[in-house]
Structures are given as C-alpha cells and as structure tokens.
C-alpha positions in Angstrom: 0.0 0.0 0.0 1.6 3.2 -1.2 1.8 6.2 1.2 2.4 9.9 0.6 5.3 11.3 2.6 4.8 14.7 4.3 7.6 16.9 5.6 5.6 20.1 6.3 7.2 20.3 9.8 10.7 19.8 8.6 13.0 16.8 8.9 13.7 14.3 6.1 12.6 10.9 5.2 14.4 8.1 7.0 14.1 4.7 5.2 15.6 2.8 8.1 13.4 0.3 10.0 13.1 2.3 13.2 11.4 1.3 16.5 7.7 1.4 16.7 6.9 3.2 20.0 3.1 2.7 19.9 0.5 1.4 17.5 -3.0 2.8 17.7 -6.4 2.5 16.0 -8.2 5.9 15.9 -11.9 5.6 15.5 -14.4 8.4 16.0 -18.0 9.6 15.7 -19.8 6.3 15.6 -23.0 8.0 16.7 -24.5 4.7 18.0 -28.1 5.8 18.2 -31.7 5.0 19.2 -33.5 5.9 16.0 -36.9 5.6 17.7 -36.1 8.0 20.5 -38.9 10.6 21.0 -36.1 13.1 22.0 -35.0 13.6 18.4 -36.1 16.1 15.7 -35.9 14.2 12.4 -38.1 16.7 10.7 -35.3 19.3 10.8 -33.7 17.3 7.9 -36.7 18.3 5.8 -35.8 21.9 6.3 -32.2 21.5 5.0 -32.9 24.0 2.2 -33.3 26.8 4.8 -29.9 28.2 5.9 -31.3 28.9 9.4 -31.6 25.2 10.1 -28.2 24.1 8.8 -26.3 24.5 12.2 -28.7 21.7 13.5 -28.0 19.2 10.7 -28.0 16.3 10.8 -30.8 15.1 13.1 -31.6 12.3 10.7 -29.8 10.1 8.2 -31.3 7.2 6.2 -28.8 4.9 7.9 -29.4 6.1 11.5 -30.4 2.7 12.8 -27.4 1.0 11.1 -24.7 2.8 13.1 -24.6 0.0 15.8 -24.0 -2.5 13.1 -21.3 -0.4 11.4 -19.4 -0.1 14.6 -19.7 -3.8 15.3 -18.2 -4.5 11.8 -15.2 -2.2 12.5 -14.7 -3.8 15.9 -14.8 -7.3 14.3 -12.3 -6.2 11.7 -9.9 -5.0 14.4 -10.3 -8.2 16.4 -9.7 -10.4 13.4 -6.8 -8.2 12.1 -5.2 -6.7 15.2 -2.1 -5.4 13.3 -1.6 -2.5 10.9 -1.5 -3.5 7.3 1.9 -4.8 6.3 3.0 -5.3 10.0 3.1 -8.2 12.4 3.2 -5.9 15.5 -0.2 -5.9 17.2 -2.1 -2.7 18.0 -1.5 -1.5 21.5 -4.7 0.5 21.9 -7.9 1.5 20.2 -8.9 5.2 20.9 -12.3 6.7 20.2 -12.3 10.5 20.1 -16.0 11.0 20.9 -19.5 11.2 19.7 -19.6 7.5 20.4 -23.3 7.9 20.8 -25.8 10.3 19.3 -28.3 11.6 21.9 -26.7 11.2 25.3 -29.0 8.4 26.2 -28.3 5.5 28.6 -29.5 2.8 26.2 -27.2 4.2 23.5 -24.2 4.2 25.9 -24.9 0.6 26.9 -25.1 -0.4 23.3 -21.8 1.3 22.4 -19.9 -0.1 25.4 -21.3 -3.6 24.7 -20.0 -3.6 21.1 -16.5 -2.3 22.2 -16.1 -4.6 25.2 -18.2 -7.6 24.1 -21.7 -8.9 24.7 -25.2 -8.7 23.2 -27.3 -5.6 22.8 -30.1 -4.2 20.7 -31.6 -0.8 19.7 -35.1 -1.1 18.3 -36.0 0.8 15.2 -39.7 0.2 15.7 -41.3 3.7 15.5 -38.3 5.3 13.8 -38.3 7.4 10.6 -37.9 4.2 8.6 -40.9 2.4 10.2 -43.7 3.2 7.8 -46.0 1.0 9.8 -46.4 3.9 12.2 -48.5 5.8 9.5 -47.0 9.0 10.9 -47.8 10.8 7.6 -50.9 11.0 5.5 -49.0 12.3 2.5 -46.0 10.7 0.8 -43.3 9.4 3.2 -40.6 12.1 3.3 -37.7 10.0 4.6 -36.0 7.0 3.0 -38.4 4.2 2.8 -36.7 0.8 3.0 -39.8 -1.2 2.1 -39.1 -1.3 -1.7 -35.6 -2.8 -1.4 -35.3 -4.0 2.3 -38.8 -5.2 3.3 -37.5 -6.8 6.5 -35.3 -3.8 7.4 -37.0 -2.9 10.8 -36.8 -6.4 12.0 -33.2 -6.9 11.0 -31.8 -3.7 12.5 -33.8 -4.2 15.7 -32.5 -7.7 16.3 -29.9 -8.7 18.9 -26.4 -7.5 18.0 -23.6 -9.7 19.4 -20.0 -8.5 19.5 -17.0 -10.4 20.7 -15.4 -7.0 21.6 -12.1 -5.5 20.4 -10.0 -8.1 22.2 -7.3 -5.4 22.9 -7.1 -2.4 25.2 -9.3 0.6 24.3 -10.5 3.9 25.6 -12.8 6.8 24.7 -13.1 10.5 25.3 -16.5 12.2 25.4 -17.8 14.3 22.5 -20.7 16.7 22.4 -23.1 14.0 21.4 -22.1 11.8 24.3 -23.3 14.4 26.9 -25.8 16.6 25.1 -29.1 16.1 23.4 -28.4 15.8 19.7 -24.9 17.0 20.5 -26.1 20.5 21.2 -28.5 21.1 24.1 -28.0 20.4 27.8 -30.7 18.2 29.3 -33.8 19.6 31.0 -36.9 18.2 32.6 -39.1 18.9 29.6 -37.0 17.0 27.0 -36.4 14.3 29.6 -40.2 13.8 30.0 -40.5 13.4 26.2 -37.5 11.1 25.9 -38.8 8.4 28.2 -42.5 8.7 27.1 -44.7 6.7 24.9 -45.3 9.1 22.0 -43.0 10.2 19.2 -43.3 12.8 16.4 -41.6 13.0 13.1 -43.3 16.2 12.1 -42.6 19.9 12.5 -44.8 21.2 15.4 -47.8 23.1 14.1 -46.9 26.2 16.2 -43.2 26.1 15.5 -41.8 29.5 14.6 -38.2 30.7 15.0 -35.8 32.6 12.9 -32.9 31.2 14.9 -33.5 27.4 15.3 -30.1 26.8 16.9 -30.7 29.3 19.6 -34.1 27.8 20.3 -32.8 24.3 20.4 -30.1 25.3 22.9 -32.7 26.7 25.2 -35.7 24.6 24.5 -34.9 21.3 22.8 -38.4 20.0 23.7 -39.8 22.5 21.2 -38.6 20.3 18.4 -40.2 17.1 19.6 -43.8 18.1 20.3 -45.4 17.8 16.8 -48.3 15.5 15.8 -47.4 12.2 17.4 -48.0 8.5 17.4 -47.7 5.8 20.1 -44.5 3.9 20.7 -43.2 1.7 23.5 -41.8 3.9 26.3 -38.3 3.1 27.5 -36.9 4.5 30.7 -33.3 3.8 29.4 -33.8 6.7 27.0 -33.0 9.0 29.9 -30.0 11.3 29.5 -26.7 10.5 31.1 -24.3 12.9 32.8 -20.5 12.9 32.8 -20.1 10.9 36.0 -22.4 8.2 34.7 -20.4 8.2 31.5 -17.2 7.8 33.4 -18.5 5.1 35.7 -19.9 3.1 32.8 -16.5 3.2 31.0 -14.7 2.1 34.1 -17.1 -0.8 34.5 -16.5 -2.0 30.9 -12.7 -1.7 31.2 -11.8 1.5 29.3 -8.3 2.5 30.1 -7.3 5.8 31.8 -10.4 6.3 34.0 -10.5 5.7 37.8 -12.8 6.5 40.8 -10.9 9.8 41.0 -12.3 10.8 37.6 -15.8 10.0 38.7 -15.5 11.7 42.0 -14.1 14.9 40.5 -16.5 14.7 37.5 -13.5 15.0 35.2 -12.9 13.1 32.0 -9.3 14.4 31.7 -6.8 11.7 32.2 -3.5 10.1 31.0 -2.4 6.7 29.8 1.3 6.0 30.1 3.2 3.5 28.1 7.0 2.9 28.1 7.6 5.6 25.5 4.4 7.5 25.1 2.0 9.5 27.3 -1.5 9.8 25.9 -3.3 12.8 27.3 -7.1 12.6 27.1 -9.1 15.8 27.3 -12.8 16.6 27.6 -13.4 19.6 25.3 -17.2 20.0 25.7 -18.5 23.4 26.5 -20.4 23.8 29.8 -23.3 25.7 28.3 -23.8 23.5 25.4 -23.6 24.0 21.6 -21.7 21.6 19.4 -18.4 23.4 19.2 -15.8 23.1 22.0 -13.7 25.0 24.5 -11.2 24.2 27.2 -11.0 25.4 30.9 -8.3 27.3 32.7 -7.7 24.4 35.2 -7.5 21.9 32.3 -4.8 24.0 30.6 -2.8 24.1 33.8 -3.2 20.4 34.2 -2.2 19.8 30.6 0.9 22.0 31.0 2.0 19.9 34.0 1.4 16.6 32.2 3.5 17.6 29.2 6.2 19.2 31.4 6.7 15.8 33.0 7.2 14.1 29.7 9.6 16.8 28.5 11.8 15.9 31.6 11.9 12.2 30.6 14.4 11.6 27.8 13.1 9.5 25.0 9.4 9.9 25.8 6.8 11.8 23.7 3.2 12.7 24.1 0.0 12.4 22.0 -3.1 14.5 22.7 -6.5 13.0 22.4 -9.8 15.0 22.3 -13.0 15.3 20.4 -12.6 18.9 19.2 -9.4 20.1 17.5 -7.9 23.5 16.9 -10.5 24.6 14.3 -13.5 23.7 16.5 -12.4 25.0 19.9 -14.4 28.2 19.1 -17.3 28.1 21.5 -17.9 31.3 23.4 -21.4 30.7 24.6 -21.9 32.2 28.0 -18.7 34.3 27.8 -17.1 32.3 30.6 -13.8 33.9 31.7 -12.4 30.5 32.7 -13.0 28.9 29.2 -10.6 29.3 26.4 -10.4 28.7 22.7 -7.8 27.2 20.3 -5.2 29.9 20.6 -4.8 29.3 24.4 -4.6 25.6 23.9 -2.0 25.8 21.1 0.0 28.3 23.2 0.3 25.7 26.0 1.0 22.8 23.7 3.7 24.6 21.8 5.7 25.1 25.0 6.5 21.4 24.9 8.7 19.6 22.5 7.4 16.2 23.5 4.1 16.6 21.6 4.1 14.8 18.3 0.4 14.4 17.5 -3.1 15.5 18.4 -5.9 13.0 17.5 -9.4 14.5 17.1 -12.8 13.8 15.6 -15.9 15.9 15.3 -15.6 17.1 11.7 -16.6 13.8 10.0 -13.8 13.9 7.4 -10.2 12.9 7.0 -7.7 15.7 7.4 -4.1 16.0 8.6 -2.8 19.4 9.4 0.7 20.5 10.5 0.7 22.7 13.6 4.2 24.3 13.5 5.5 26.1 16.6 8.6 27.1 18.6 8.9 23.6 20.1 9.1 21.9 16.7 5.3 21.5 16.1 3.1 18.5 15.8 0.6 16.8 13.5 -3.2 17.3 14.1 -4.9 14.2 12.8 -8.7 14.2 12.2 -10.2 10.9 11.2 -13.5 10.5 9.4 -16.6 9.4 11.2 -18.0 5.8 11.4 -21.6 7.1 10.9 -20.9 9.0 7.6 -19.0 8.2 4.5 -16.4 6.9 4.2 -16.9 5.1 7.5 -13.3 4.3 8.2 -10.9 4.0 11.1 -7.2 4.9 11.0 -4.1 2.9 12.0 -1.4 5.1 13.5 2.1 3.9 14.2 4.6 6.1 15.9 8.2 5.2 14.8 11.5 6.5 16.2 14.6 6.2 14.0 18.2 5.8 15.2 19.0 9.4 14.4 16.3 10.6 16.9 13.8 11.6 14.2 10.2 10.4 14.3 7.4 9.6 11.8 3.7 8.8 12.2 2.5 6.1 9.7 -1.2 6.5 9.0 -3.2 3.9 7.2 -7.0 4.0 6.6 -8.9 0.8 7.5 -12.3 -0.4 6.1 -14.4 -3.2 7.6 -15.1 -4.9 4.2 -18.3 -6.6 5.3 -19.8 -8.6 2.5 -22.9 -7.6 0.5 -26.1 -8.5 2.4 -24.8 -7.5 5.8 -26.2 -4.5 7.6 -22.8 -2.8 7.9 -22.5 -3.1 4.1 -25.9 -1.6 3.6 -24.8 1.3 5.9 -21.8 1.9 3.8 -23.9 2.1 0.6 -26.5 4.4 2.1 -23.8 6.6 3.6 -22.3 7.2 0.2 -25.7 7.7 -1.4 -26.7 10.3 1.1 -23.8 12.6 -0.1 -23.1 14.1 -3.5 -20.0 12.6 -5.1 -18.2 15.9 -4.5 -19.1 15.9 -0.8 -18.2 12.2 -0.4 -14.7 12.9 -1.9 -14.2 15.8 0.5 -15.1 13.7 3.5 -12.8 10.8 2.4 -10.0 13.3 2.3 -7.1 14.1 0.0 -4.2 11.7 -0.6 -2.2 13.7 1.9 -4.9 13.0 4.6 -5.2 9.3 4.4 -2.3 6.8 3.8 0.7 8.9 4.7 4.0 9.1 6.5 4.2 12.2 8.6 7.8 13.1 9.3 9.0 14.9 12.5 12.5 16.3 13.1 14.6 15.2 16.0 13.2 16.0 19.4 
C-alpha cells in the first residue's frame, strides 16, 4: 500500500526500519443511536434547504439505525486483524475520540460499550423514521423508505447484535453528542419527559416559529419534539446521562485511563502512560452546550503539567486526544472567563517539544494538518466518522529512528463486510446520502489518508 510522505514540519525521510513506540487505532464519531427516541427532531432534515436550520444538521440520516452494526463491523475487523496492514506488530490500543453515541442516552451508551467490550445488545428501530407502519404521515413518506428494497429492514436492524469485543485495550473521550441532546443542548426536565415517554413525532410542530432554530434548540430542545405524534413503546433507558455516569460506565467496561478519582471529580481528563508515550485525554465539551468546543483554565494548567513531566523524561513523547481540534475550539457561549479557545490551547502545547500528534474527531472527514510552533510542532490528525461516508478507522504507528527523528505512519482501515450485511448496507447508504463531491471531500485528499508524517529530531 503506497503512502504519501509529508515533511511540512521539517525533517527528512528516513528509510531505516526504526522502532515502533506505539501502534493505535483511531476511530471516532460512531453515533450509535436510538432511531426511535422521542427526543429527536428528524423533521429538521426536511428543512435543510433553509440556511437557518443548517447548524442543526444532521438530526436524521437514512442509515441512523445501522450505526450500531457499522461499529460492530469495525470492531470485528480490528479483532480479526489486530495489526496495521503490512505489519506483524499488534495494535497497543484503540482510541475513540468521541461522539460515540448520538443523543446522550443510557441505552445508546450501553449499546456502544457492549460492542466495544463484548456482549449482546439491541436498539429497536420500531417507531423510527424508517418504520412506515407507524403511519406517521398522511402524505408521501418524506424519509428514505426501505420497504421497496429492504422489506425486513426494521426487524433486522432491531434484532440482537452480538459482539466479541475488540480483544485489545481501548478507551474513549466524550464528544458533544455523548453528553448533550443531539450533541447541542443540555438536558432539561421537559425533554427528559418526552424522551422516556410513549409518544413520538416525526413532524414539525404546528406552532413552531423561529428565525434562529439553533438558539431555540439550545434553550428549549423540547420545542422540536412536540409535533403530531403516534404511540411507541416507552423506554426508561432513554434518559439522559451525565458525565459521572459516562465515566462510571466506562470504568465498568474496562476502558483505560479512568478511575474512581475521575468519577469523584467529574473529570474526563486523564492520562495513559506506556513505556515511550504518554496519551493525554481531554474533555473539550463546553459547559453551556452547543456543538463546538472550548477548554478550561484548570484543564490547561493540568495539561501543562502533564506535558512538562514528559519533557523531563528523555526518549518519551506525548500524543493529545480530544473530540474537538484547533479549528473547532471556538465556543464562546456564556462568555465564561475560565473557558478558552484554540489559541490558548495551542500556546500551551507549543511550549512542549514532547508533543508529536493530536488525535481529534468531530468534523466527519479525513484531514491531517501540520501545527508548527517554537517547540518543533506536531501533526493534528482528524479521522472521518463511522456514521458517515467513508466510515473508516485509522491505524497510526509512531516510529522513532536511530537518528532521533520520528514519523507517524497513517493507514486507513475499512471493515469490508460482504454484501447482504447490515454494515455493508450502511456503507452504501452513507455514500448515497452525499453528493460525489461531498463524499470525496469527506474521504480526504491523498495527503490526509495513507501517509508518512515526518517529524525532526526531538
């Protein structure tokens, strides 16, 4: 498999074998979701032509109920092929950079963790936008109707999903969808009541009127879920989770990095140390909601300390892991004096020569950007989502050469499920939902996918 070599940060290609310091799989934005949840606003997708609604897209995709199966296919691929292509050195760790679930619900979290760690789970699509048996519309069905090509679709996607788990160490960081309704709004009693109830709507509420839908959703998400409704089975596990519950659940299923201290302090910031590499995990969600991120004053001080420790340890380097990257740490909602944007984050990171990479998600496309700085700079690596095209994960190998230079070897991974499987159908629908131009943009350029990223001596 050919790879493009990038020397944007200086240094030169070293064709020696080198020592692999760590081998990772980066997956992100799986959006495992409960497609029948009453706390969703699928009708927003029907307003995509209106620029005012675009900040809320996407609240529905034709392949919503297939995300669980897509994640399972990737987990199965990693379990069956636990080495980067062309290597016999097993992966050390799988890292998910957030938006593991879609609507901050307990049943979604349980399903995600079950697929990652192993077990059997299910998320019913009965009552979803693909379930025409609900007769939710008197006119033509406005969403993708699977009946013509997949007549048993609802039964298949609602069936029990069994995963053997990754079989290797793994961890996650929280994204905005992990802790906020539709990745944007903080939970409140009104949307909570709707979420666990026995009625669902797929239609725009009759009285809905707003020239700023994003602002309304931030303050009143329930206003989007109270249109003409139909009966569904109520489910108490559709309740929203908070950060402490998210941490506790990850600890219970064996995610690395988290401890009782994290739960007690309500902090998802942590480290994972290996012989040569410190992984620094950061929660970049904004306290007042909205889908873009920020970072706190105390977090930056803690980050500074963690990186300073690595700087003082010869031969060790650091990799940052968060949901939001430099281009999406832009959330100023609430005007908090103790919250900061990308410039403050980069200023701290650039003090430390140990940082070689920053793994992020959120943007749903493949992109690798050099972040030059006085300490030598690092590579910011954004991997495409599992929910959307091209639904890939990324193998990342950090190699140190005898002359003290480094390189990050990036290789994109597909699950290759055979035709007829639900993950294969997800892949087809994910491509069909995008224009060819958008699909190509999301897949990334040659310099964003299979690449060798050179770093000068540290």
